[in-house]
Structures are given as C-alpha cells and as structure tokens.
C-alpha positions in Angstrom: 0.1 0.1 0.2 1.6 3.3 -1.2 1.8 6.5 1.1 -1.5 8.1 0.1 -3.6 5.1 0.6 -1.9 4.4 3.8 -2.8 8.1 5.1 -6.1 7.9 3.6 -7.1 4.7 5.6 -5.4 5.9 8.8 -8.0 9.1 8.4 -10.9 6.8 7.7 -10.1 4.8 10.8 -10.1 8.1 13.0 -13.2 9.2 11.7 -15.0 5.9 12.8 -13.2 6.2 16.0 -14.5 9.7 16.9 -18.1 8.8 15.6 -18.0 5.8 18.3 -16.8 7.9 21.2 -19.3 10.5 20.4 -16.3 13.1 20.2 -17.1 14.1 16.5 -20.2 16.5 16.1 -22.4 16.8 13.4 -20.5 19.9 11.9 -16.8 18.6 12.5 -17.5 15.4 11.0 -19.3 16.9 7.8 -16.4 19.3 7.3 -14.0 16.2 7.6 -15.9 14.3 5.8 -16.1 16.9 2.6 -12.4 17.4 2.9 -11.3 14.0 3.3 -13.6 11.7 1.7 -12.8 12.7 -1.9 -9.7 11.3 -2.1 -10.8 7.8 -1.6 -12.3 7.5 -5.3 -8.9 9.1 -6.5 -6.9 6.3 -4.6 -9.1 3.8 -6.0 -8.6 5.0 -9.5 -4.7 5.0 -9.1 -4.8 1.7 -7.8 -6.6 0.3 -10.6 -4.6 2.1 -13.2 -1.4 0.7 -11.7 -2.8 -2.9 -12.2 -3.8 -2.2 -15.4 -0.6 -0.7 -16.6 1.6 -3.8 -14.7 -0.7 -6.4 -16.6 0.9 -5.3 -19.9 4.8 -5.0 -19.0 6.3 -2.7 -21.1 3.5 -1.8 -23.2 2.9 1.5 -21.9 0.3 3.9 -23.6 3.1 6.1 -25.2 4.1 7.2 -28.5 6.4 5.0 -30.3 9.2 5.4 -32.8 10.6 2.5 -35.1 11.2 1.3 -38.4 10.9 -2.0 -40.8 12.5 -3.0 -43.7 10.8 -5.5 -45.8 10.5 -7.4 -49.0 8.0 -9.1 -51.0 6.7 -10.6 -54.5 4.0 -10.1 -56.7 0.6 -11.9 -56.5 1.1 -13.8 -60.0 -2.9 -14.1 -59.8 -3.2 -10.2 -60.3 0.1 -8.9 -61.9 1.0 -9.9 -65.5 4.5 -8.8 -64.9 7.0 -10.6 -62.3 7.5 -8.0 -59.3 10.0 -7.8 -56.7 10.1 -5.0 -54.1 12.4 -4.1 -51.1 11.9 -1.1 -48.9 12.2 0.8 -45.6 9.6 1.8 -43.7 10.3 4.8 -40.5 7.5 5.0 -38.3 5.7 6.8 -35.5 2.8 5.4 -33.3 0.4 7.5 -31.5 -2.1 5.6 -28.8 -5.8 6.3 -29.6 -8.0 4.6 -27.3 -7.1 1.4 -25.3 -6.1 -1.1 -28.0 -6.1 1.2 -30.8 -3.3 3.2 -32.5 -2.7 5.3 -35.1 0.6 4.9 -37.4 2.6 7.3 -39.7 5.0 5.6 -42.1 7.4 6.8 -44.5 7.5 4.5 -47.3 10.9 4.5 -49.3 10.5 1.5 -51.8 12.1 -0.1 -54.9 10.0 -1.7 -57.4 11.6 -4.1 -59.8 9.4 -5.1 -62.7 10.4 -8.0 -65.3 9.8 -6.7 -68.9 9.0 -3.5 -67.7 11.0 -0.3 -66.0 11.9 -0.6 -62.6 10.8 2.4 -60.3 11.2 4.0 -56.7 8.2 5.1 -54.6 8.5 7.8 -51.8 5.6 8.5 -50.2 3.9 8.8 -46.4 1.4 6.1 -45.2 -1.6 6.2 -42.1 -2.3 3.0 -40.6 -5.1 2.1 -38.1 -3.6 -0.6 -36.0 -5.4 -2.8 -33.6 -3.9 -5.3 -30.6 -6.7 -7.9 -30.1 -4.4 -9.7 -27.6 -1.8 -8.1 -25.2 0.6 -10.0 -22.8 3.5 -9.0 -20.7 5.7 -10.8 -23.6 4.2 -9.0 -26.4 1.2 -8.4 -28.5 -0.6 -9.5 -31.7 -1.9 -7.2 -34.1 -3.8 -6.4 -37.3 -3.8 -3.1 -39.1 -5.0 -1.5 -42.3 -4.4 1.7 -44.0 -3.0 3.6 -47.1 -1.0 6.7 -48.4 0.2 8.7 -51.4 3.5 9.4 -52.9 5.8 10.2 -55.7 6.5 7.0 -58.3 9.2 7.3 -60.5 7.4 5.1 -63.5 5.8 7.6 -65.4 4.4 6.2 -68.4 7.0 3.2 -68.6 4.8 0.8 -66.2 1.4 0.6 -67.6 -0.2 -1.0 -64.3 0.4 2.1 -62.1 -0.2 4.9 -64.8 1.3 7.7 -66.1 1.0 10.9 -63.3 4.1 10.2 -61.2 1.7 10.2 -58.2 1.0 6.5 -56.3 -1.4 5.8 -54.0 -0.8 2.8 -51.6 -3.4 0.5 -50.0 -2.3 -2.1 -47.5 -3.3 -4.6 -44.6 -1.5 -7.0 -42.6 -0.9 -8.8 -39.2 1.8 -9.6 -37.1 3.3 -9.4 -33.6 5.5 -7.5 -31.4 8.0 -9.1 -28.8 9.1 -7.1 -25.8 13.1 -6.9 -25.3 13.4 -5.0 -22.3 14.2 -1.5 -21.6 11.5 0.1 -24.0 12.3 -2.1 -27.2 10.3 -4.6 -29.1 10.7 -6.7 -32.2 8.1 -6.3 -34.7 7.2 -9.3 -37.6 4.8 -9.0 -39.7 3.0 -9.9 -43.3 1.6 -7.2 -45.3 -0.4 -7.0 -48.3 0.2 -4.0 -50.8 -1.9 -2.4 -53.8 0.1 0.3 -55.6 -1.6 2.1 -58.4 -2.8 5.7 -59.8 -5.4 6.8 -57.3 -6.7 9.5 -60.2 -6.9 6.5 -62.7 -8.7 3.4 -63.5 -5.3 1.6 -63.7 -5.1 -2.2 -62.8 -2.2 -1.5 -60.2 0.4 -3.8 -58.6 -0.3 -6.3 -55.9 2.4 -7.9 -53.7 2.8 -9.9 -50.5 5.5 -8.9 -48.1 7.7 -9.7 -44.9 8.7 -7.0 -42.6 10.9 -7.2 -40.0 11.3 -4.2 -37.7 12.0 -2.7 -34.4 9.9 -0.3 -32.1 11.5 2.0 -29.2 
C-alpha cells in the first residue's frame, strides 16, 4: 500500500473512532468528510490504473518510434509482370483508445518489374492498428491503411498509370515481442496494392514480409 492510500486509510479509521466515542459533532464530521473523503475515489482510480499498466509489462500507453525493412513478391494471380519489391518504413505510433493506435510511416521502396521499367516510390502512409491480444511477452496486431507518394515510373509501367502519383493501400497482421528497456521486435505480413489513385489502372499487388524494431 503506498503512502497516500495508507494516509487515507488512517484518516478513515480516525473518523470512525470519533463517531464511536461521540467526540465528533455533526458539523465537524461533515467538514472532515467533505475535505477527506474525495481522496478515496482518486486513490482507487490510481490503484486500478497501476494494476492495468503492470498487466501489460512494457506496453505503456505512449508514443513510439521505430522502423521496418521489408521484401516481397508480386501476386501472380493479379500481376502480369513478375514483381519484386524492397523497402524501408520509418514509423511513428500514437495511442488512440485502449488497444487502438494510429501509425504514420514513411515509405521508401524499390520495385523491380520484369519486362518493364523498374521504379522507386517515396511516400507517406497512415494506418489504424488494433491489438486484440496483449500480454507481458508482447502483443498480436492487425492493421489497415493507405497513403500517397511519388513514383518514378511515369508512362513506363502501364499498371500504375503515368501521373507520377502513386497510391498505396495495405493490410496486414503481425506480432510485437518485447526485448526489455522499451525495445520491441516487430514481425509482420503485409499486403500492398499500388496504383494511380486518379485513374482506373490495374495496379500492382505484392505480398511482403517485414522485420522491424520499436522503441
């Protein structure tokens, strides 16, 4: 029991003792209760909050930084050309409500297209991330989101249009494994679709494996 809760407990016992002995008048007791008893709900709130925080180990409800590297291959059922993609995703996470988080990612990726022009993509994504399971060892998560950026393809990759503006839509799932001292390993699968958001082009689909760190 911490110092504040011990003090409140002793004051509560003192008031009860005065009532038993008749040494506390109605006015005095009313003033004492009005000044002291408001502390009890506050202490209860602190105790419940501390138990909730401790139950998730290092997963404090705080903003986080991190990054992931990824590699993937094209969806052969959707893409005509063979596609390989590699990239880096710097990341900033904001807690929203309970197990919900908002992620902002930079997307720096290189797309190799067989039989067509390779291109690179520079953009920014936003994801909604949900953690249905959180434990002391880590957490499981699912996410979905999208973003915009610049692609160097132009008219040379017909699947993503010719405006140099690329839209990315994504969904995935993964795991955080806590390493200690605020660090966590992040491993996930992510599906990507990239296309011109202002035209009806077919776009490119890829399946990707990501490995990253959060701190």
